[in-house]
TORKOL-4160 file (C-alpha; in steps of 0.2 Angstrom, whole numbers, padded with zeros to 4 digits, m for minus):
120
<pt num="1" X="0264" Y="0155" Z="0420"/>
<pt num="2" X="0278" Y="0165" Z="0416"/>
<pt num="3" X="0286" Y="0184" Z="0425"/>
<pt num="4" X="0282" Y="0192" Z="0410"/>
<pt num="5" X="0266" Y="0182" Z="0410"/>
<pt num="6" X="0263" Y="0185" Z="0427"/>
<pt num="7" X="0268" Y="0206" Z="0424"/>
<pt num="8" X="0254" Y="0207" Z="0409"/>
<pt num="9" X="0243" Y="0199" Z="0420"/>
<pt num="10" X="0247" Y="0213" Z="0434"/>
<pt num="11" X="0247" Y="0226" Z="0419"/>
<pt num="12" X="0231" Y="0222" Z="0413"/>
<pt num="13" X="0221" Y="0220" Z="0429"/>
<pt num="14" X="0229" Y="0240" Z="0436"/>
<pt num="15" X="0221" Y="0247" Z="0417"/>
<pt num="16" X="0204" Y="0237" Z="0421"/>
<pt num="17" X="0204" Y="0245" Z="0439"/>
<pt num="18" X="0210" Y="0263" Z="0429"/>
<pt num="19" X="0193" Y="0260" Z="0418"/>
<pt num="20" X="0183" Y="0256" Z="0429"/>
<pt num="21" X="0188" Y="0268" Z="0443"/>
<pt num="22" X="0185" Y="0280" Z="0429"/>
<pt num="23" X="0167" Y="0274" Z="0426"/>
<pt num="24" X="0162" Y="0278" Z="0443"/>
<pt num="25" X="0169" Y="0294" Z="0444"/>
<pt num="26" X="0158" Y="0297" Z="0427"/>
<pt num="27" X="0143" Y="0292" Z="0437"/>
<pt num="28" X="0146" Y="0297" Z="0455"/>
<pt num="29" X="0146" Y="0315" Z="0443"/>
<pt num="30" X="0129" Y="0311" Z="0439"/>
<pt num="31" X="0123" Y="0308" Z="0456"/>
<pt num="32" X="0113" Y="0320" Z="0464"/>
<pt num="33" X="0114" Y="0324" Z="0483"/>
<pt num="34" X="0105" Y="0335" Z="0496"/>
<pt num="35" X="0109" Y="0341" Z="0512"/>
<pt num="36" X="0096" Y="0348" Z="0524"/>
<pt num="37" X="0096" Y="0361" Z="0540"/>
<pt num="38" X="0089" Y="0351" Z="0554"/>
<pt num="39" X="0074" Y="0363" Z="0553"/>
<pt num="40" X="0073" Y="0358" Z="0533"/>
<pt num="41" X="0073" Y="0375" Z="0529"/>
<pt num="42" X="0089" Y="0376" Z="0522"/>
<pt num="43" X="0092" Y="0362" Z="0505"/>
<pt num="44" X="0110" Y="0362" Z="0500"/>
<pt num="45" X="0112" Y="0351" Z="0482"/>
<pt num="46" X="0127" Y="0344" Z="0476"/>
<pt num="47" X="0135" Y="0331" Z="0466"/>
<pt num="48" X="0142" Y="0316" Z="0472"/>
<pt num="49" X="0158" Y="0323" Z="0465"/>
<pt num="50" X="0158" Y="0336" Z="0478"/>
<pt num="51" X="0151" Y="0350" Z="0463"/>
<pt num="52" X="0138" Y="0362" Z="0471"/>
<pt num="53" X="0121" Y="0364" Z="0461"/>
<pt num="54" X="0110" Y="0372" Z="0469"/>
<pt num="55" X="0103" Y="0380" Z="0488"/>
<pt num="56" X="0084" Y="0379" Z="0494"/>
<pt num="57" X="0080" Y="0390" Z="0506"/>
<pt num="58" X="0063" Y="0400" Z="0514"/>
<pt num="59" X="0058" Y="0414" Z="0524"/>
<pt num="60" X="0059" Y="0401" Z="0543"/>
<pt num="61" X="0079" Y="0398" Z="0537"/>
<pt num="62" X="0082" Y="0419" Z="0540"/>
<pt num="63" X="0072" Y="0417" Z="0558"/>
<pt num="64" X="0083" Y="0422" Z="0567"/>
<pt num="65" X="0095" Y="0435" Z="0559"/>
<pt num="66" X="0111" Y="0429" Z="0551"/>
<pt num="67" X="0118" Y="0423" Z="0563"/>
<pt num="68" X="0106" Y="0407" Z="0562"/>
<pt num="69" X="0106" Y="0410" Z="0544"/>
<pt num="70" X="0124" Y="0404" Z="0544"/>
<pt num="71" X="0124" Y="0389" Z="0556"/>
<pt num="72" X="0106" Y="0383" Z="0544"/>
<pt num="73" X="0120" Y="0383" Z="0528"/>
<pt num="74" X="0133" Y="0376" Z="0539"/>
<pt num="75" X="0123" Y="0360" Z="0544"/>
<pt num="76" X="0114" Y="0359" Z="0529"/>
<pt num="77" X="0132" Y="0357" Z="0520"/>
<pt num="78" X="0136" Y="0346" Z="0535"/>
<pt num="79" X="0121" Y="0336" Z="0528"/>
<pt num="80" X="0126" Y="0336" Z="0512"/>
<pt num="81" X="0142" Y="0329" Z="0512"/>
<pt num="82" X="0137" Y="0317" Z="0524"/>
<pt num="83" X="0126" Y="0311" Z="0509"/>
<pt num="84" X="0141" Y="0311" Z="0496"/>
<pt num="85" X="0153" Y="0301" Z="0508"/>
<pt num="86" X="0141" Y="0287" Z="0509"/>
<pt num="87" X="0136" Y="0285" Z="0490"/>
<pt num="88" X="0156" Y="0287" Z="0485"/>
<pt num="89" X="0156" Y="0272" Z="0501"/>
<pt num="90" X="0144" Y="0263" Z="0492"/>
<pt num="91" X="0149" Y="0265" Z="0473"/>
<pt num="92" X="0168" Y="0259" Z="0480"/>
<pt num="93" X="0162" Y="0243" Z="0488"/>
<pt num="94" X="0151" Y="0240" Z="0472"/>
<pt num="95" X="0168" Y="0244" Z="0462"/>
<pt num="96" X="0178" Y="0232" Z="0474"/>
<pt num="97" X="0166" Y="0217" Z="0473"/>
<pt num="98" X="0166" Y="0219" Z="0456"/>
<pt num="99" X="0183" Y="0220" Z="0450"/>
<pt num="100" X="0187" Y="0203" Z="0443"/>
<pt num="101" X="0206" Y="0200" Z="0449"/>
<pt num="102" X="0215" Y="0183" Z="0440"/>
<pt num="103" X="0219" Y="0170" Z="0451"/>
<pt num="104" X="0237" Y="0170" Z="0447"/>
<pt num="105" X="0241" Y="0189" Z="0455"/>
<pt num="106" X="0225" Y="0184" Z="0469"/>
<pt num="107" X="0238" Y="0171" Z="0477"/>
<pt num="108" X="0253" Y="0180" Z="0477"/>
<pt num="109" X="0247" Y="0187" Z="0490"/>
<pt num="110" X="0241" Y="0170" Z="0498"/>
<pt num="111" X="0258" Y="0163" Z="0493"/>
<pt num="112" X="0265" Y="0180" Z="0503"/>
<pt num="113" X="0256" Y="0176" Z="0518"/>
<pt num="114" X="0260" Y="0156" Z="0516"/>
<pt num="115" X="0279" Y="0163" Z="0517"/>
<pt num="116" X="0277" Y="0173" Z="0531"/>
<pt num="117" X="0267" Y="0161" Z="0543"/>
<pt num="118" X="0281" Y="0147" Z="0539"/>
<pt num="119" X="0294" Y="0159" Z="0545"/>
<pt num="120" X="0287" Y="0163" Z="0562"/>
């Protein structure tokens, strides 16, 4: 395989990765996740791209005054962020596992590793 063919394969692979990443981001933006305070009195809904959608709470969330209410909101937000991180990690793994990497490109890292091992 010529250098030009290899460069074209690399270029095409990068373009495919960019398209797949864009598609994955679009999918993440449609995923709605909720985070709850520990006592369940505050629920925050966001997308997997961190877009705030809604906050729900009842009178129970106000027990203890403003300070406690703020703590419940922070707790729900922290929980929502954790949900986003997990969803993002899962989608990223799906994306990486589904990528088609040409053998020529895959072999570059294998050849480099072999060369490094010989130098030792």
